[in-house]
FIVOFI-344122 format. One record per residue (C-alpha): x negated, y negated, z; residue in three letters. Coordinates in steps of 0.2 Angstrom, whole numbers, plus 5000, padded with zeros to 4 digits. Layout:
BEGIN
XYZala/...
END
This chain:
BEGIN
500050005000met/499449824996ile/499449685009ala/500049515004trp/498649385002gly/497349504996thr/496549484978pro/497349644972arg/499049584978ala/498849424968arg/498349524952trp/499849644954val/501049494956leu/500249414941ala/500549574931thr/502349584935thr/502649404931ile/501749414914leu/502849554908gly/504549504914ser/504149324910gly/503749374892met/505349454890ala/506349314898met/505449184888leu/505749274872asp/507649274875gly/507749084875thr/506349054862ile/507349154848val/508849044851asn/507948894847val/507048964832ala/508649034824leu/509048884812pro/507348894805arg/507449084803ile/509149064794gly/508448924782ala/506849024777glu/507849184773phe/509449094767ser/510249204780ala/512149214783ser/513049204799val/513149394800thr/511249404797asp/510949284812leu/512149394822gln/511149544819trp/509549464823ile/510249424841leu/511249574843asn/509949704838gly/508949654853tyr/510449644865leu/511149804859leu/509549904863ala/509349814879leu/511149834885ala/511150024880ser/509550074888leu/509249964903ile/510250094915leu/509150244910ile/507550144910ala/507450124928gly/507650314931ser/506250344918leu/505050244929gly/505550334945asp/505250504937arg/503750474925phe/502850334934gly/503350154936arg/501650084930arg/501650204915arg/503350164909val/503049974912tyr/501449974902val/502350074888val/503749944888gly/502449794887val/501449884873val/503049924864trp/503749744866phe/502049674860gly/502049784844val/503849744841ala/503449554842ser/502049574829leu/503349654818leu/504549514821cys/503249384817gly/502749474801ala/504549514795ala/504749474776trp/506649484776asn/508149494787val/508349684788pro/506549704794val/506749564807leu/508349654813val/507449824815ala/505949744824ala/507149654836arg/508049824840val/506249884844leu/505949734854gln/507549764864gly/506949944868val/505249874875gly/506249744885ala/507349884893ala/505849984898leu/504849844906leu/506349744913thr/506749864928pro/504849904930gly/504249734937ala/505249744953leu/505049924955ala/503149904955ile/503249764968leu/504449874979gln/503350024978ser/501649944979ser/501749814993phe/501849845012asn/503549855018arg/503349695028glu/502649595013asp/503949655000arg/505149505003ser/503749375000arg/503149464985ala/504849484977ile/505249304981gly/503749244973ala/504049354958trp/505849304955ser/505449114957gly/503949114946leu/504749224933ser/506249104933gly/505148964927val/504849064911ala/506749044907thr/506748864912ala/505248824900val/505748944886gly/506848814876pro/505448684877leu/504048814872val/505148884858gly/505448714851gly/503548664851leu/503048834844leu/504348814830val/503848644826gln/501948674827ala/501948804813trp/503348924810ser/504749024819trp/503549164818arg/502449094831leu/503849114843ala/503549304842phe/501749304839leu/501349214856val/501849374865asn/500349474858leu/499049394870pro/500249394884val/500549584882ala/498749624880ala/498249534896leu/499749614905cys/499249784900val/497449754905phe/497949694922leu/499149834925ala/497849974921leu/496549884932lys/497549834947tyr/499249914948val/499450074958pro/500450214950glu/502050274959ser/503450384956lys/504950464965asp/504550644967glu/506350684971ser/507050604955ala/508050714944gly/508050724925his/508650564917pro/510450584909asn/509850574891tyr/511550624885leu/512550484893ser/511250354887ala/511450424869leu/513350424869val/513450254877gly/512150184865ala/513050254849val/514650194855gly/514050014859leu/513150014842ala/514650074832leu/515849944841leu/514549804838thr/514349854820gly/516249854818gly/516549684825leu/515049604816val/515449684799glu/517349674802gln/517549864799ser/519049934808tyr/518350114805leu/516650074814leu/517549984828ala/518750134831ile/517350254831leu/516450144843gly/517950144855val/518050334853ala/516250354858ala/516450234873met/517950344879val/516850494876ala/515450404887phe/516750394901gly/517250574899val/515350624900val/515150524916gln/516650594924lys/516150774921arg/514250754924ser/513450814940ala/512250664939asp/513150524930pro/512250374923leu/513650274929val/514550354944pro/516450334940pro/516850314959glu/516050144959leu/517550074949phe/518750134961arg/518249994972asn/519349844967arg/518049714971thr/516749804962phe/517849814946leu/518449634947val/516749564950ala/516049664934asn/517549604923val/517149424929leu/515349454925thr/515849514907phe/516949364904leu/515749234910val/514149304901tyr/515149324886ala/515649144886ala/513849094891leu/513049204877gly/514149124864gly/513948944869val/512148944871met/511749014854val/513048904845leu/512448744855leu/510648764847val/511448774830leu/512648634833gln/511248514839leu/510048554825gln/511248574810ile/512648444815ser/511748324826leu/510048324817gly/509048374833tyr/507248444831ser/506948614838pro/506048544853thr/507448424856ala/508748554855ser/507748664867gly/507548524879leu/509448484879ala/509948644889ser/508448634901val/509548554914pro/510648704916ile/509148814921thr/508448684932ile/510048674942ile/510148864943met/508348874950leu/508648734963leu/510348784968ala/510648974966ser/509849024983ser/510848894992thr/512448954983ser/512049134988gly/511849085007lys/513448995007ile/514349145000ala/513549255013gln/514149135027arg/515949095021his/516349245009gly/516149234990pro/517949224984arg/518049034983leu/516449014973gln/516949164961leu/518549064957ile/517748884956ala/516148934947gly/516849004931pro/518148864931ile/516748734931leu/515848834918val/517448824907gly/517648634911leu/515848604906gly/516148694889met/517648584886leu/516548434889leu/515348494876leu/516648464863arg/515948294863asn/514348354856ala/514848304838thr/513848214824pro/513448034830gly/513648074848ala/512148024860ser/511348154871tyr/511848054887val/513648044883phe/514048184871gly/512948324878val/512248294895leu/513948284905pro/514448454898gly/512748534902val/512748474920leu/514548534924val/514148694915phe/512448724925gly/513348684941ile/514648814938gly/513348944934leu/512448904950ala/514048914960val/514449094953val/512949184948val/512149234964ala/513849264973pro/514449384959val/512949484959thr/512849494978ala/514749544978thr/514349684966val/512949754976leu/513849744993ala/515449824986ser/514449984981ala/513950124993pro/512150104999asp/511550254989his/512250174973his/511649994976ala/510250014963gly/511450084950val/512749954954ala/511449814950ser/510949904934gly/512849914929val/513149734932asn/511649684922asn/512149794908ala/513949724909val/513249554907ala/512149594892arg/513649684884thr/514749534886gly/513449424877ser/513249554864leu/515149574860leu/515449384861ala/514149354847met/514849494837ala/516649424838val/516449234840leu/515849174823pro/517249254813ala/518549204826ala/518049024823val/517849024804gly/515949024803leu/515649144788met/514249174776gly/513149014776glu/514548904782asp/513548864798tyr/512348764787ala/513748634783asn/513848514798pro/515648484795glu/516148674795val/514848704810met/515648564820thr/517448634818ala/516848804822gly/515948744837trp/517448644844glu/518548804843met/517248914850ala/517048804865leu/518948824868val/518949014867leu/517349024878cys/518148914891ala/519749014892val/518649174894ala/517649094908ala/519249014917ile/520149184916ala/518649264925gly/518849134939gly/520649174941leu/520349364942leu/519149324957ala/520749294967ile/520749484969gly/519049494977val/518849544995asp/518149395004asn/517449505018arg/516349605006val/514649515010leu/514949505029ala/515149695029ala/513549725019ala/512149795029pro/510649685033glu/509049725023gln/507549685032gln/506249735019glu/506949645004ala/507849485000pro/509649485006his/511049504992pro/511449324986gly/509749244992glu/508849304976cys/507949164968leu/507849234951his/508749124938cys/510249214930gly/510449124913val/509949274902glu/510649404914gly/511149424932pro/509849414946pro/508849564950thr/509249654966his/508549814974ile/509149974980arg/509649964998ser/508350045010gly/506949994998gly/506650164990glu/506950114972lys/507149964961ala/508149924946his/508749774937gln/
END
């Protein structure tokens, strides 16, 4: 075990921050680069959807099983494989010569992200002395969150400095350094009692999600129906499996179910708006990539500053009020962003909506993840956290599959400022309705759920996680400190 404050502790912490920060940074950079990618390849809206959704599809499908792979085969080993995989896929993204190649590379990137995402926290949890884990995880979550905050700015600068390709190629030196540090300083660990990962469940779930996404993006009823059928089969496999990937009994708890539906709706709305915001700013308002990246930075700053306090308030007074008010504020912020139209200034057209949006997210993100964790049995806490993260990624994935067609953005229409603005305004209404509906659902949450949760001495308490939740819900750990998942 490693003691806090030692040189090796600092290198282990740096290794986990580099890997997870690389994946977080990439998620925000790509959004900023999207208009330039579309212009170079004369890409349609469907092409842009697949560039985003290929990554999210792989990540959402595999993130649940990835944690169990680390527990069984070695947390450092799976983490290093994930980092190398992500780096190679980033090289392929940067070298892509057409949209199909870029989409395929993005899918591979999502696989790498799924392998490394749960690994950072698992390494910290298994490497540090019990009394030092809280400090290590707190430092990791706060510093990794900075990557999300600076992502839009870095993305804009890279795109303007040379090309959108640099937004992917920048991952190569980071990945190389991360692998070197991991092999030199990070101890290997595994769970000797871990069973075989449930590959069948992961495969059925991934196929179902892929077919459903394909059906929605391509507007194919056949693919969508096959996807729904596969997702039903996934549920049947879970119910009959002796060691299910997602234990069905989790969803018998009303609070767990409601909190996850709320997560799905809020992150669906969030995923749709954040991507379209960048397109609207660059195409309709004439912002540079750097300026469009900077435009959304206040959201992340608000979350970094306020999420911890929000979690503590929920712990003290119960989460229900925040779970109702937060999504409603998110929805109101989206409606205010309807002022972000050609000719509007940033201060009056964009900033008010961004601020209300950010405050709403800060109010809801930490409490909803804490509620999910606390409403699950102790022995399923890690799985519950993974389910919540997968639900959020799936919400963003399906929103981006449905939203463009729903608001009339077809083909290369998005490149027309007039059409883009009309679609933007309609999308904001739809996303606001989804977010507000999530808030109203929270009336069904048990307000005593956090008070009943057991104290965790060796790890941050649910709701006090410092990690920013713009890309996905905050990371939490298995109760008792034996395993870690995201």
